[in-house]
N, C-alpha and C positions, 0 to 999 in steps of 0.2 A: 614143802614144809608148811603146815597149816598154821593158822593164827592161834590154834589151841595148844600146839605141842612144841613149837620151835624154841620158845623161851624156857619151858620147863626142862627140856633135855639139854640145855646148854651147860657145859662144865664150869664156865666162868662165874655163874651166879652163885652156886654153893660155895665156891672158893672164896668169892668176895664176902659172902655172908660169914664164913668161918673166920676170915681176917678181921671183920668187925667185932665178932664175939670174943676174939682172943685178946683184944686190947685191955689195958688195966681197968680195975674195978671202978676207979674214979671216973674214967672216961665212959664206962658203961652207963652211969647215971645220966650223963649228957646224951648218950645214945637214945635213951628212953625219951628224953625231951625232944630230940630230933624227930623221933617217930610220931609223937603226939602233937608237935608244934608246927606241923606243915599246913598245907592249904587244900581244901576240897572244892570241887566245882561240879556243876550240873548244867547241861544245856539241852534244850528240846527244840526240834524243828519239825513243824508240820508242813507238808507240801502237797499241792495238787498239780499234776502234770498231765497234759494231753498231747498226743502226737497223731497227726494225720498225714499220710503219704499217698501220693498218686501212683499206687502200685497195688499188688494183690493183697497186701497186708490189711487187716482190719484196723480201724482207728483205735488207739490205745488211750486208756484213762487210768491214772494211778493216784491213789490217795494214801499217803504214807506218813508215819510219825516216827522220827528217830530220837532216841534218848541217849545221851552220852554223859557219863559220870566218871570222875577220877579223883585221885589223891596224890599229892606230891609231898614227900617228907621234907623236914628241914635238913640241914647239912651237919654231918658229924665227921670231924677231921677231914673235911673236904668231900666226903661221900654223901650221896643222896640217892633217892629212888623215886620213881613215878609209875603209877599204874592207872590205866584208863580203859574202861569198857564201854561198848555201845551196843544198842539193840534197835532194830527196825521192825515195825509192825505195819501190815497193810490194813487200812480201815475200809471196810466194805469189800465189794467184789474186786478181785485183782484182774481186771480186764486189760492186761498188758503182758508182754513178754519180758519177764524180769531177768532172764538168762538162766533161772533155776526152776521156774514153775511149769515148764514144758508147754506154755501157751504160745507156740511159735506162729500161730495164725495171726497174732497181733503184732503191731509195731513194737520195737524194743524200747523200754524205759529201764535203764540198768540200775534199778533200786530193788534188789531182792530182799526178802525177809532174812534176817540174820541176828545172831548174838555172838559177838566176838571181842577179843582183846584188841583194842585199837592201838594202845601204846603200853609198853612195859619195859623200863630200862633202869640201869644203874648209871649214876653220873659221878664224876670226880672233878673238883675244881681246885685241888691242892697245889697245882702248878700255876705260877704267876701268869695272869692274862690268858689262861687256857681252860677250856671246858671239854671233858671227855665224856662220851656216852657209849654204852654198849647195850643193845637190845632193840626192841621194837620202838621206833621213833618217827616223828614227823620231820621230814627234810624238805625245805623250800629254799631254792637258790635263785637269786636274781628275780626275774619276772615270771618264774615258773615255766619258762619255755622248754627247758631241758629236764629239770627235776622239780616236781611239785607235789602237792598233797591232794589234788583233785577235790578240793573242798566243796565244790558245787554238788557233787553226788552225795547221796545220803550216807553211803559207806565210804569213808575217807580212805585214800591211799596212804599207807605208811610203809616203813622200811625196816627190815631186820638187818642191823648194820652196826659197825663201830665207826664213830666219827670223832674228829678232833677239830675244835675251833680255837684258833690262836689269834690274839690281838696285840702281841708284844711290840710290833713295829708300828710307828706313828701312822695313823690314817689307814692302816692295812688290816684286813680280816682274811685269814687263811683258813679255808675249810677243806679238810681231807677226810676221806672215809673209805670204807670197804663194805659194799652191800652184798649180802648173800641170799636175800629173798625180798621180793616186793609183794606186799599184801594189797592186791588190786581191788578195784571197786566191785568186782563181780561176786565176791565172797568165796569162802572155801568150797562151797557146794557146786560152783559153776565149772562144768567140764565140757571139753570138746566131745565129739562123737566117740562112742565106746571103742571104736577101732584104734583111736589114738590115745584115749584115756588121759590126756594132759589136763591138768587142773589150771584153767586160765585165770582162776582167782589168785593164784600164786605164781610168781615168776622166779624160779631158782636161778641163781647166778653167782659168779665170782667177779665182782666189778669194783675196781678202784675208781674213786672220783677225786678231783682236785679243782678247787675254785679259789682264786685269789683276787680280792677286791681292794682297790686303792682309792681313797676319797680325799687325799691331801692336795689335790689339784683344784684350784678355784673354778676351772671350766667345767668340771664334772667328775663322775666316777668312771674309772677304768677297771674292767674285769677280764682276767684271762682264765680259761678253764679247759679241762680235759676230762672226758667221761668215757671209760673203757668198759663197755657192757659185754660180758661173756655169759650168754644164756646157756643153762644146762639142757632145757627141753626144746628151745626154739633157736636152733643154731643159725638159721637164716636171719635172725634179728640181732646177732652179735655184731656190734660196730664200735669203732673208736671215733670220737668226735673231739676236735680241738677248735677253740674259738676265742674271739676277742670282742668285747662289748664296751661301748662308751655311751654314757647318758648324762645329761645335765640340763641346766637352765641358766638363763641370763636375764637380769632385771632390765626392763625398759622403762619408759616414762609412764607416769600415772598408774603405777601398780601393776602394769602389764609385764608378763614374763614370756621370754622366748624359750620354748621347750624343744629339745632335740635328742635323738638317739640313733646310733649306728651300730651295726653288729655284723660280723662275718664269722662263719665256721666252715670247716671241711670235715667230711665224714667218709670213712672207708670201712671195708670188711675187717673183722677182728677175730682172732682165735679160730674157733671151729666153723665159722661161716664159710660155706663152700664157694661163694662167689668171689670175684676179684674186681673191685670197682672203687670209684671215688666220686662223690657228689658234693656240691657246695650249698651253703645257706647264706642269704643276705637279707638284711632288714634295715630300713630307713624310715624314720618318723620325725616330723617337724610339726610344731604347733604354737599356739598362743594360749596363755592362761591368765586369769585375773580372778582371785578369790575362788568362788565356786564355779566359775565359768571356764570352759576350755573348748578349743577347736583344734583337731589334729588331722593331719593327712599322712597316711603311711603306705608303705609298700613292703611286702614280704615275699621272698622267693625261696622255694624249696626245690632244688634241682631234681629233675628226673631224666633218665637216659632211655626210657622206653622199656627197660627191664627192672632197674633199681631206682629208688628215689630216696631223698633225704627224709629220715624218720626221727620222731622224738617220742618214743613209747613211754617214757617216764614223766612226761610233762603233764601239767594241768591243761589238757587239750581243749576243754570247753572254753577256755579264755581266748583261744586263737582261731582264726579262720571261720568265725561265725558261730552263733549259739545254736544253730540248727544241727550242729555236729555232723555235717556232711563229710568233712575232711579230717576225721580222727586219724585216719591213715592216709599218707600222701599217695596220690595216684602214681602209677609207674611213669607217666609222662610229666610228673612234677606238678607244681602249683605256683601260680603267681596271684597274690591277693593284694589288690589295691583298694584302700578303704578311706572313708571320711568319717570321723567320729566327733560328736558334739556332746557336751555335758553342761548342766546348769542345775539350779535349785530354785524352787518356787514354793513359798509358804511351808518351808520345812521338808518338802518332797524333793529328793534328788532324782533328776531326769537324765537319761542317756539315750542317744540314738546313733546307730552306726550303719553305714551303707558299704557293702562289699561288692567288688567285681572280681570274679574268679576266672582265670585262664590257665591253660596248660603251659608249662615251661617249654616243653618240646612241641613244636608245631603251632603254638599260640591259639589253639582252639578255645572258644569261650565255653567254659563249664556252666556258668550261670551267675546269678546275682542274689543278694540277700539283704534284707532289712532286719535290724535288731533294735528292739525298743525295751526300755526298762524304767520303772519308777519304784523307789524305795523310800520309806519314812521310818525314822527312829521314833518310837513311842516314848522311851526314856533311855537311860544309859544301858539298860539290860535287854530291851525288847525292840524288835524291828519287824516290819511287814513289807512285802514287796510283790510286784506283779511284773511279768516279763513276757515278751512275745518275739518269736523269730519266724520269718517266712523266707524260704529259699525257692527261687524261680529257676528251674533247670533249663539248660539249653542243650548241652551234649553230655552231661554227667549226672548220674543219679536221677531222682524224681522230685517233682515239686513236693515241698514239705512245709508243714505249719506246726509250730510248737508253742504251747502256752503254759505258763507257770503262775501259780499263786501260792505264797508261802508266808509263814510267820515263825519267828524264832525268839527264844528267850534264853539268856545266859546268866547264871548266878554263881 
């Protein structure tokens, strides 16, 4: 299901439109006010990205500009709508493998040229403490580890889905949904070899999701979740994941805060997946924070049994296991990522540094290590500039990799 056609062909959209038009004449005047009294936005992001790998691939350089613009109506009897489009252009020579330009001799930078509908949905808030959405939408849960929008890439990941968010219980947010297609960062034009002819820019599925967050405990937030991913075209990726997450902070002396997070999940085959397995996930992080300063020590384990490993295909993967993106898919022998992260600010510039040590879960072989560095500065409330660098030092997995980014963005 492409980004261009899936919403147009949905029977629910014309039904909902007819329901709105059938309301009394007096209400129709307010309907017009709702259409014209909404809000519009525009954001632009320019980015230069370079990738150099110690392998047969040529060094890649991409200079791209993404434009995103949208409009959200006001509400009419609880009903509303949102439409958002985006477009990416390559500035200068596209000396990189975008996944669609067939320049496979170069290293991959997954920012293909495209023009697509990023979001387009109907919403309803006429039920107390409840928001319903149907259509193409952004879904971000918790820290993006299992379901996120991959906002770092120029082509954002969005979901064709029905979602319900309910906050009727004190301190509790319940998010339930049913995803039938994932619009991935590779765009509609990105396909596997002709023999398979699978469009990797879209992931068709029949996937219920459930996430329940409770913030009524002073020690922190507790989240329970279940994600049942049933892929139509990639049966070996069909999994069910159940987990529990706890995160919080505690005030110490002199404005210092103790930061802590713990998470556990288990994953197994689901529906048409031909395999029969179960693997686990564990995450521990502790640290100290004071104002703009933070220091964190963390450990993440994605179990692997030599054949199957714990995967999070709908995550904002760039945010985890290093910005060099070496571990977008967990190796069959699993992954253990021990890291130290520090953050601060100097003269209005936010600074971050992270060191990773990567090892196999099965056998404990050392995969490699990585340094990640970033500096960003807000020019005003609408504009930001940034520079970022990642360097991966391979031991037994992948190849030495260096990545560099320079970007500027403006939102209005």
